TORMI-143728 format. One line per 2 residues: their letters; for each residue y, z, x of C-alpha. Coordinates in steps of 0.02 Angstrom, whole numbers. Example, Ala and Ser with C-alpha at 12.3 -4.5 7.8 and 13.67 -1.06 7.14 Angstrom:
<pts>
AS> -225 390 615; -53 357 684
</pts>
This chain:
<pts>
XX> 759 693 989; 582 627 964
XX> 547 612 784; 385 710 713
XX> 298 677 556; 173 811 518
XX> 44 846 386; 23 1028 353
XX> -62 1132 229; 34 1236 110
XX> -88 1384 146; 9 1398 318
XX> 173 1435 223; 217 1607 168
XX> 182 1644 -22; 114 1469 -48
XX> -37 1407 -137; -182 1349 -20
XX> -271 1183 -35; -119 1061 -49
XX> -33 949 72; 140 918 100
XX> 229 782 214; 360 852 320
XX> 493 745 398; 596 806 544
XX> 742 876 439; 628 962 316
XX> 514 1032 463; 661 1100 556
XX> 716 1192 403; 554 1272 384
XX> 507 1305 570; 544 1499 538
XX> 445 1505 381; 288 1427 464
XX> 301 1524 625; 329 1373 740
XX> 450 1375 877; 579 1228 858
XX> 541 1102 1002; 651 1067 1142
XX> 668 912 1245; 559 983 1379
XX> 413 989 1260; 401 803 1283
XX> 418 800 1477; 602 782 1490
XX> 687 907 1612; 848 961 1519
XX> 906 1087 1654; 1027 936 1721
XX> 1141 834 1621; 1116 699 1750
XX> 931 722 1759; 931 695 1565
XX> 1039 538 1585; 921 469 1724
XX> 766 504 1622; 826 410 1476
XX> 870 252 1563; 699 265 1659
XX> 605 286 1491; 695 140 1419
XX> 632 36 1568; 458 92 1573
XX> 452 61 1371; 504 -120 1421
XX> 366 -126 1561; 238 -69 1440
XX> 268 -200 1310; 270 -335 1446
XX> 84 -299 1475; 29 -255 1296
XX> -26 -345 1139; 104 -313 1004
XX> 17 -317 827; 129 -210 717
XX> 162 -319 570; 336 -256 544
XX> 396 -297 710; 459 -457 816
XX> 536 -497 979; 719 -569 970
XX> 777 -725 1078; 892 -679 1222
XX> 1041 -748 1121; 1004 -610 991
XX> 990 -484 1117; 1160 -552 1188
XX> 1242 -529 1012; 1176 -351 995
XX> 1250 -300 1167; 1417 -365 1123
XX> 1582 -271 1080; 1548 -312 888
XX> 1443 -149 884; 1600 -37 929
XX> 1701 -105 789; 1725 -68 601
XX> 1742 -198 466; 1726 -118 299
XX> 1725 -233 142; 1707 -419 128
XX> 1762 -549 245; 1957 -567 206
XX> 1958 -412 111; 1932 -288 260
XX> 1993 -110 264; 2026 -126 457
XX> 2119 -236 566; 2042 -323 724
XX> 1909 -431 616; 1974 -603 660
XX> 1814 -655 755; 1706 -531 661
XX> 1758 -608 492; 1711 -790 555
XX> 1538 -736 623; 1498 -649 454
XX> 1551 -793 348; 1436 -907 462
XX> 1304 -778 437; 1304 -774 252
XX> 1316 -973 243; 1159 -985 352
XX> 1068 -866 242; 1115 -964 88
XX> 1042 -1120 173; 882 -1036 245
XX> 835 -961 80; 904 -1107 -19
XX> 1008 -992 -138; 1191 -975 -207
XX> 1232 -807 -139; 1192 -704 15
XX> 1258 -539 83; 1200 -506 260
XX> 1286 -325 270; 1135 -210 234
XX> 1091 -110 383; 910 -110 339
XX> 785 -173 204; 792 -6 132
XX> 979 0 111; 948 -181 24
XX> 837 -111 -91; 956 41 -128
XX> 1096 -83 -163; 983 -175 -290
XX> 931 -5 -378; 1124 44 -385
XX> 1179 -120 -449; 1053 -153 -588
XX> 976 18 -636; 1032 190 -680
XX> 944 368 -629; 807 403 -753
XX> 766 221 -779; 578 171 -755
XX> 528 36 -616; 363 -58 -587
XX> 311 -68 -416; 148 -73 -308
XX> 81 100 -248; 79 128 -68
XX> -118 106 -42; -92 -59 -144
XX> 31 -117 -21; 193 -47 -90
XX> 337 16 31; 408 202 25
XX> 573 129 -30; 488 86 -187
XX> 412 257 -210; 412 410 -321
XX> 524 559 -291; 369 669 -263
XX> 309 558 -126; 494 564 -50
XX> 512 382 -96; 681 304 -88
XX> 684 237 -274; 638 403 -341
XX> 720 526 -216; 881 449 -182
XX> 916 351 -337; 820 451 -463
XX> 701 312 -537; 541 348 -621
XX> 403 237 -544; 253 164 -633
XX> 131 73 -530; 56 -93 -556
XX> -126 -119 -593; -202 -196 -435
XX> -361 -283 -398; -432 -256 -226
XX> -542 -396 -236; -391 -512 -251
XX> -286 -401 -150; -130 -428 -282
XX> -62 -372 -434; -168 -392 -596
XX> -67 -500 -716; -139 -466 -891
XX> -158 -271 -849; 25 -276 -794
XX> 78 -350 -957; -18 -231 -1053
XX> 58 -84 -966; 238 -147 -993
XX> 205 -160 -1174; 130 13 -1182
XX> 278 87 -1081; 400 -2 -1210
XX> 303 77 -1361; 311 259 -1278
XX> 500 236 -1252; 488 220 -1056
XX> 512 26 -1056; 541 -20 -875
XX> 717 -76 -829; 668 -160 -659
XX> 515 -232 -570; 492 -232 -384
XX> 373 -358 -312; 328 -374 -117
XX> 282 -230 -18; 219 -175 153
XX> 40 -220 154; 61 -410 88
XX> -78 -520 112; -57 -651 -34
XX> 90 -702 -140; 130 -586 -296
XX> 124 -668 -462; 324 -682 -487
XX> 302 -843 -579; 164 -781 -697
XX> 264 -614 -732; 456 -646 -718
XX> 480 -729 -887; 384 -593 -974
XX> 478 -460 -885; 643 -544 -924
XX> 597 -549 -1108; 571 -357 -1099
XX> 737 -332 -1023; 687 -309 -840
XX> 780 -357 -683; 660 -428 -562
XX> 680 -401 -377; 576 -467 -245
XX> 559 -365 -70; 524 -506 47
XX> 547 -383 205; 385 -439 274
XX> 375 -621 220; 560 -672 237
XX> 523 -789 388; 371 -866 304
XX> 473 -901 139; 617 -974 263
XX> 490 -1095 335; 418 -1143 163
XX> 249 -1076 196; 248 -936 68
XX> 311 -919 -111; 486 -941 -158
XX> 529 -798 -269; 693 -845 -330
XX> 638 -1016 -379; 485 -927 -466
XX> 597 -810 -569; 659 -665 -472
XX> 839 -615 -487; 857 -564 -312
XX> 771 -549 -140; 796 -410 -24
XX> 734 -421 150; 726 -355 333
XX> 792 -463 469; 672 -429 595
XX> 492 -446 544; 443 -631 511
XX> 632 -669 536; 689 -656 719
XX> 846 -548 707; 886 -372 747
XX> 840 -231 643; 942 -251 477
XX> 932 -313 292; 990 -463 194
XX> 1002 -492 5; 1002 -667 -72
XX> 1027 -693 -252; 1107 -805 -390
XX> 1298 -811 -395; 1307 -717 -561
XX> 1243 -562 -476; 1356 -574 -330
XX> 1499 -455 -376; 1384 -310 -426
XX> 1277 -336 -266; 1445 -333 -154
XX> 1503 -163 -237; 1328 -99 -212
XX> 1333 -134 -24; 1513 -78 -4
XX> 1574 53 -41; 1405 94 -128
XX> 1286 103 12; 1373 64 175
XX> 1538 90 272; 1542 -14 420
XX> 1380 -121 425; 1333 -137 614
XX> 1421 -288 656; 1334 -334 816
XX> 1175 -344 712; 1266 -460 589
XX> 1296 -573 737; 1115 -557 790
XX> 1062 -600 608; 1170 -756 609
XX> 1087 -817 770; 915 -786 705
XX> 954 -882 545; 1011 -1033 646
XX> 847 -1013 748; 754 -1018 582
XX> 834 -1173 511; 786 -1269 677
XX> 620 -1189 712; 562 -1082 567
XX> 437 -1198 485; 334 -1235 641
XX> 337 -1049 673; 283 -993 490
XX> 142 -1124 500; 73 -1056 659
XX> 98 -875 602; -20 -900 450
XX> -145 -1001 567; -146 -861 693
XX> -183 -729 561; -313 -831 476
XX> -400 -850 648; -380 -666 699
XX> -447 -617 530; -598 -731 550
XX> -643 -680 728; -644 -488 681
XX> -756 -522 527; -876 -611 640
XX> -879 -453 742; -923 -345 596
XX> -753 -270 543; -723 -251 358
XX> -578 -373 336; -509 -361 170
XX> -468 -512 55; -618 -610 105
XX> -634 -696 -61; -466 -780 -40
XX> -476 -817 141; -431 -648 205
XX> -239 -687 221; -108 -809 167
XX> 32 -709 274; 75 -641 440
XX> -44 -487 423; -222 -433 388
XX> -294 -276 330; -462 -209 398
XX> -568 -69 339; -625 26 479
XX> -723 175 407; -884 92 482
XX> -807 146 660; -695 299 625
XX> -538 315 535; -368 224 547
XX> -271 350 634; -399 379 774
XX> -432 196 801; -245 171 810
XX> -223 296 952; -380 221 1048
XX> -317 46 1042; -145 101 1097
XX> -216 170 1252; -285 3 1289
XX> -123 -81 1267; -150 -147 1092
XX> -15 -94 971; -47 -90 792
XX> -37 35 648; -155 138 535
XX> -152 89 356; -195 167 180
XX> -299 48 91; -339 32 -97
XX> -466 179 -135; -420 288 5
XX> -328 421 -97; -479 437 -216
XX> -589 450 -61; -482 600 -5
XX> -410 507 146; -228 524 192
XX> -97 430 287; -134 520 460
XX> -314 467 450; -330 328 327
XX> -472 204 305; -392 56 375
XX> -278 -36 497; -141 -163 478
XX> -136 -301 607; 8 -425 608
XX> 42 -580 725; 224 -625 715
XX> 265 -566 885; 118 -631 971
XX> 154 -790 889; 337 -792 943
XX> 266 -767 1126; 177 -932 1109
XX> -1 -872 1063; -114 -986 953
XX> -280 -984 877; -387 -967 1033
XX> -285 -819 1095; -320 -733 921
XX> -498 -742 964; -474 -669 1130
XX> -370 -532 1043; -511 -498 928
XX> -632 -476 1075; -512 -343 1154
XX> -513 -248 993; -695 -256 985
XX> -719 -188 1158; -622 -41 1119
XX> -678 -7 939; -856 -59 937
XX> -917 -55 1110; -820 92 1156
XX> -772 26 1329; -660 118 1447
XX> -473 94 1389; -407 81 1561
XX> -518 -66 1599; -477 -152 1439
XX> -288 -121 1465; -300 -201 1644
XX> -378 -362 1566; -243 -371 1433
XX> -111 -359 1569; -194 -507 1650
XX> -202 -600 1479; -21 -563 1455
XX> 46 -647 1611; 27 -809 1520
XX> 145 -764 1377; 310 -696 1453
XX> 444 -794 1351; 498 -801 1177
XX> 460 -973 1098; 544 -1050 941
XX> 719 -1029 1015; 858 -1133 1087
XX> 870 -1032 1245; 729 -923 1336
XX> 782 -909 1520; 758 -720 1508
XX> 586 -653 1483; 538 -586 1324
XX> 535 -408 1374; 642 -413 1531
XX> 752 -251 1549; 937 -298 1562
XX> 1025 -162 1652; 1219 -148 1640
XX> 1218 -9 1764; 1150 -107 1908
XX> 984 -4 1914; 825 -79 1964
</pts>
């Protein structure tokens, strides 16, 4: 069923106080449909005729195909997405996806893992090489699960953790219970936010040290620090703070979900070398794998992390995705440095071009970005939610973004003050600095010039014809978004 996220005023609920906002996910919304006098949606709400099982079957396959066709003629600028190579797609389609392999290779709960074990051991070995570390566990099924494993291994419910707030770039998996954040809601951690400087777009070092000392005096000394985040323009001050944090009894994790591919390519900070105890990550943003997670760390933490993954937070761990991760890591060792360099050049070029067109690109003092993404204040032209939709109609796919100061200004996530733009996928398609300038022009035509979306989309379709295959890969015979049918359908 299509997932719906909805902001509703509590005044619409029975016997509730007015004027407060709640964030309802699909499960909570379903539970409250009767209370708030909404009818539970059916599939037909979204244009799918459920009167026939075969019709539903056909519609699903048709929609999958249409999605591929749409991306084939669009500009994908979601910072948390990328396009895998044909080899990764092949691995994900394999029979590994139908099997179970609970536990560590050689210590499985299930039989039938002769080849699965070999692939997983190769994957872990490649991750150690890519991230230049002693230990790697590639079983996490997502970056969120990887973070949960670290929380489980090195903290207890009720402990305090330092992390960035969401408007300052933090991820929801680092968040407070009252915001439905994973750390607070699932593991029971209390969260204190880092002081953040908008001008530098990073954590304030001196103010953070002061806050940790104040928390310790108040009997709330933090047990864990989480670096990294979802809006991540510049390296975080790991080297400047890790020693201080260790002296205060804190475990230091770095969430490298967004920048793992840049770290792999040696073009961003190396958090383990700078003092972090572990690094969690996604395998599908600036890395090129399928969706999933990886943890790398020092050998002294290996057993605690392994137990926290299984049986702590996973059962079987999406074995076809482990195979895809292994291929992506091999590609990264071969092509990752050149890719990481081009990603950063592209992000800077796009930021500069947008700034020249009058967009409020954050981080100007530091050159706008040192990563794969840029943040743009769009309040001069509207709000992030509306602009996201306008651009999508033209075939430019990016996402709205809360920015520092948005909450105080009364904005919320559905209509924040900014958008986040990422270039991992366009770079994987072979685009370079000149194409970033063209993309900035397409964005201007929609947001500033208010040109007809259909006309811009047509021009974007022509533009995309030059970039049909994945680059930085051993094999690219299949086009990037070519739909592979196993049912013989056209």
